[in-house]
N, C-alpha and C positions, 0 to 999 in steps of 0.2 A: 473184822476178818482179814487176815493178811492176803496179799495179792489181789485185793478187791474182789474176792470170790463172794459176790452178793447177788441175789436174784429176787425179783418180785414174786416169783412162782414158789409157793411153799414146798412143793415136792422137790424142786431143784435145790432150794435153800437147805433142805434137810440133808441132801447128799453133799452139798458144798460144805456144810458144817462137819460132816464126817471126813471129807477130803481135807479140810483145813486142820483137822486134828492130827493128821499124819505128820511125822517129823523125820528128819534124816539122822539116823543113829550116829553118835559122835565117832568120827574116824572111819566110817564105812563108805567107801567109794568103789564102784564097780558095776558090772552089768548083771551080776548074779540075781539080784532081786527082780529086775525087769524080766529076765528069762524065766524065773520061777513063776511070776505072776502070769505071764503070757502062756506058759504051759498049762496053768489052771484053766485058762480061757480057751484052750484048743489051738494055741499058737496062731492067732489071726495074722501076725506079720508075715506068715508064709502064704497068705491067700489074698494079697492085695493086688489091685490093678497096677500096671507099670508105675514105678516110683521115680520121681525126680527129687533127690535128697541134697539139701543146700546148707552149707556151713559158712562161717566167716565172722569177723569181728564187727564190721559195719557193712551194710548193703545186702545182707542175706534176705531180709524181709522184703526189700524192694525187688530183689531178683525173683523171689517167689511171686510177687505181684505181677511182674512182667511175664513170667512163665505162665501163670494162670490165665492172664488176659490173652496171650498169644494162642494158647491151647483152646480156650473157649471161643475165640474168634474163628478158629479153624473148624468149629462145629462140634468139638469134643466135650464130653461130660467130665468134669474135673472135681475131685475131692482136694481140699487144701487144709493143711494144719500149720498155723503160724502161732507165734508167741512173743511176748505175753499178750493176754487180752487187755484191751484198753478200758472198756466199760463193762462188758458182759462176758462171762466165762464162755458163753456160746461161740464167741468169735474164734476160739481155738479149734473148732471142728466145723468145717464147711463141707457139706455133702451136695454134690452136683450143683455147685454154685451158690447154694443157700446155706445160711447158718443153721446149725442143728436146732430143731424145735425144742421147747422146754420139756414136752412129754418124752421125746426120744432121749434127751440129755439126762433127765432124772432116771430113766430106766437103765441106760448104759452105765452111768456112774454107780448106780446101785448094784448092778451085776459085777462090776469090777471090784468095788469095795467089799462085797460079800465074799468074793474069791480071795481077796487080800487077807481077810480075817482068818483064813484057814492056813496061812503061811506061818512057818516058824518065826519067832521074834527076830532072829538075826537076818531074815530075808523080808522083813516088813517094808513095803514100798513107801517112798516119799510122795509128796504132792505131785511132783513132776513125773515120777514113774507111773503112778496111777492114772494121771492125765494121758500119758503116752499110750497106756494100755487101752484106755477108752477110745482114743483116736483110732488105733489099729482095729479094734473090735468094730467100731462104726464103719470104717472104710471097707472092712472085709465083708460086711453084710449088705452093702449097698452097691450095686453094679455101677461102674464108671469106666471111662477110657484110660484115665491116668490119675495119679496122686502127686501133689506137690507138698513136700514135707520139709519144714524148716527145723534145723538142729537148734537145740537150746544152748547149753553151755559147752564150748569146746567141740567135741566130735567123737573122739576115741571112746570116751566113757559116758557120752550122752545117752539117755534112755532110748532115743530114736535109732541108735546105731546097732540095731539087731535085724535090719532089713537084709535078707540074704542076697538078693540079686536085683539091685536097682537098675532102672533104664539108663540113668546117668547120675553122676554126683558132681556137685559144683562147690567151689570155694570162692567167696567174694573177698573183699579186702581183709588184710591182716593187721592187727594192732594190739596194743597191750590193754587188756580189760579183764575183769573178773579174776584179778590176780590171786585172791585167796583160794580159788578153786584150781585155776589153770596153771598156776606157778607153784603149787604146793610141792614140798620136797618129795622126791621119789627116785629110787635107784634106776639107772639105765635110761634116763631121759636127758635131753639137751639142757645145758646149764644157761645158755644165753636166753633171755626172756622172749625175744621175738622168734628165735628158733624153736623154743618150747611151745609157743602158741601155734606155730606152723605144724609142729609134730602132732599136737592135739587135734587141730582142725582136719588135717589130712588123714586122721584115723578112720574117716568114713569111707576110704577107698575100698573097692571090692573087686574081686577077680573078674577080668574081662569086661568090666564096665568102664566107660570113659570117666576120668577124673578131670573135669574142666575147670581151669583156674584163671585168676588174674595173674599179672606179673608181680614178682616180689623181689625184695633185696636178696642178694646171693645167699646169705645165711638162712633165710626162710625158704628160698627156692630149693636149697639143698635138702632140707627136711621133707618138703613136699615130694621131691623126686624119690627120696629114699622110701617114703611111705607107699608111694605108687608101686615101686619095685617090689617091696615086701608083699603087697597085696596082689601083685600081678595085674594091676589095673593099667588101662591105657591112659597115660598122662597127656593132656592137651592143654598146655600152658600158653597164656597170652604172650605174643611175641615169638612163638615157635609154631604151635599147632593152629593158632588163629591170631588175628589182630584186628584192631579197629581204631579209628580216629574220627574226630569231629572236624568238619570243614563246612563253613557256612551254616546252613540250616539242616544238615544231614549227618548221619552216622555212616561212615564208609567202612564196611566190614569185609574181611576176606579170610578164607581158609582154603584147604586143598580142593574143595568143591567149587570154588569160584568166589566172585565178589558180589556184594549186595550194597545197595544204597537205600538207607532206611531213615525214617523221619526222627527228629529229636523227640524225646518224651515230653508230655505235658506236665509231668511231675517236676516241681521246681528243684533246681540244683544241678550244676554241671556234672556232678558225679553220677547222676541218674543215667546218663548216656553210657557210662561204663557198666552199670548194673544191667541195663537193657542189652548191651552187647554180650555180656556173660550169658544171659538167658538165651540169646540167639545161638551162641556157640554150643550150649548144652543141647538145644534142640537139633542142631546140625550134626551132633556126634552121638546119636542114638538111633535105633531102628524100631522102637516099640510103637511109635505113633508118627503120623505124617502131618507136618505143619508147613504149608507153602509159604514162600516169602511174603505174599500179599497179607496173609494172616499175621505174620510176624510184624509187619509194618503197622497194621491196624491195631494189633495188641499193644505195641509200644505207645501209641497215642491214647489208647483206652485205659491203660493201667492207672489204678488209684491206690494210694497207700497212706492211711491217716497218720497224723502226728509226725510226719516227716516233712519238715518245711511246709506245713499245711497252712494256708491262709484261711482263717476262720470266717465263716459266714456271719451274717447279722444275727445277733442273739444276745442273751444277757451278759456274756463276757465282753463282747465288743462294745456293747452299750456302756458297761462299767468303765471301759477304756476311753470313753468320750468319743466313740465312733472312729477312733484311729484304726489304721490297718494293724491287725493282730496276727502274728505268726506263731505257730506251735511246732515244737520239735522235741522229741524224746531223747535226743543225743546227749551223751554223758561222758564220753572219753575224748582224748586229744584229737584223734582222727575225725570224729564227728564235729569237734570244735572247728577244725580247719575247713571242713565242708560247709559249715554254717557261715564262717567268715567269708569264704569265697562267694557264697550266694549273696551276702549283703554288701559286698563291695560296690560302691556307687549308690547305695541306698541312703536315705536320710538317717540321721543319728538314731540309735536304738535305745529304747527303754527296756532293760532286761529284767524280767521277773524270773528268778532262779530258785528251783527247789531240787536238791541233789542228795542222793543217799550218802550216808557218812562213809561208806566204803570206797567212794569214788574220789578222784583227784579234784580238789576244789579249783585248781587252775585250768582244768581241761577246756572249759569254754571261755573263761576270762582272758587267758593269755592270747588265744587267736583273735579275740574281739577287742584287744587293747586299742584304745584310741577311737573306737567306733561307738562307745556307749554314752548316752546322755544321762542315764540314771541306773541305779542297781538296787533292786528290792529282792529280799530273800523271804521265802515262804516255806512252811513244812511240806514234806512229802507224806501225805496222809497215810497213817498206818505203818510207817517205816521210820527207822532212825535216820535223821537227815543232818546235813551240815548246818551249823549255826552261822550267823553273820560274822562272828569272830574268826571262823575258819576261812571266810572269803576275804576279809579285810586286808591281809598281807598281799593279796594278788590284785587289788583294785585301787587306783588313785582316787576313785569316787567314794563318797560316803556310802556305806552299806546300811540300808534301812530294813528293818524287820517288820513283817506283817503276819497276821494270823492266818490269812487265806489270800487266794488270788484276787477275788473281787476287791478286797480292801487295798491291795497293792495297786491295782489298776486305777481305782478312784483317786489315789494320791498322786498320780503322775501329773507333772506340770510341764508345759512347754511343748513345742512341736516334736515330731518324730514318730517312727513306727514302734510297735511293741513286739518283743519276742518273749514268749513263755517257754522255758526250756529246762533241761537238766535231768529229767526222769520220765520214763514212759508211764510210771504210776501217776505222776503229776499230770501228764498229758491226758490220761484217761479221765481224771477228775475234771479237767478243764472241758473236755468234750461233753461230759455229762452235764456240767453246769451250763454249757452253751447249747444244749439240746441237739448235739450233732452225734448221734449214736452210730458207730460203724455198722454197716449191714452187708 
């Protein structure tokens, strides 16, 4: 089943089989199908608790994790929708802090898919549109103080982009990814790739809501400004409406409301301080809920986000690696590669186990990690078309060895060093399952 939509619960699996049978009609891109499906369901997107809506190329999932942790530390009940799931589809729908139960998931998917069956063929929803409808329907029926909703692809035409009045919108870092979708030819859009990405991501802007962003190169910043102006949104860009820097063991944040000194995240990676600061800026530029600075500080320390520079616990995978330190990351684009390389600067040499979808740049991780690798093994990305060793060979001075699965690759490692398993969130989900570390 594609997208790892597999469940041990028969009722859930029945609905996941129906969901997995959905496809995206060739050439059909737009919001009409999600609007039609939501209308069949009573437009639940119009009856949500206050929404924090987050887009970006890298960092949006971590920003969601920081937001949820800060809001929950403030004593608020929070729904959260993130993607993709790593092990269980339930991870996509979190109600009041807990993953949706199997019984509730089977019921809500059945209701959505039954409604979808009554739509005209040209409005038949995709996997992602049906999933988004299930998220909104679940969130609308369960009281909460706020929702944290992660954008999927892009923003402008993403299925989540039907929320009429979010509490605040955020855009994390921008980079080139998902080119087949986000850079497809279209009249009236920017030609420069990074400008086009910014144009798509900033499409989540809404009238009178803050659009809180990181700082970007001028060509991308121009498109973000233009999108905010078109939407009549309040643009709050880093370096203008807010700013932050790391000094010592603290994040020093400031905006027009004043300055805050906040702790560094426990999430590994220097870039996580930027994601935490963006979450703080979003909370500081909305009025739907109150989160005191103390809760922001505690939330920064409490946030967890699996498969993002995650150090695996003891389990079958680490045992197969000879009890070496094993890191897991789902990063698959050049910006993610740079963040990974920064994290491992000063670490022992890395044994890289790489599984990457064929649509991704094979040099995305290898180029930033050049000179840092002790060995390179390539494995499939289960259920998906993946790069072969021959695709990676031109980008690596090391021999590229192929293995049927991650445990086999780990058992073949020789010599000292740490291990990094990376290249795909789908691969990361399989590793977490094998190591018995199910996200909860």
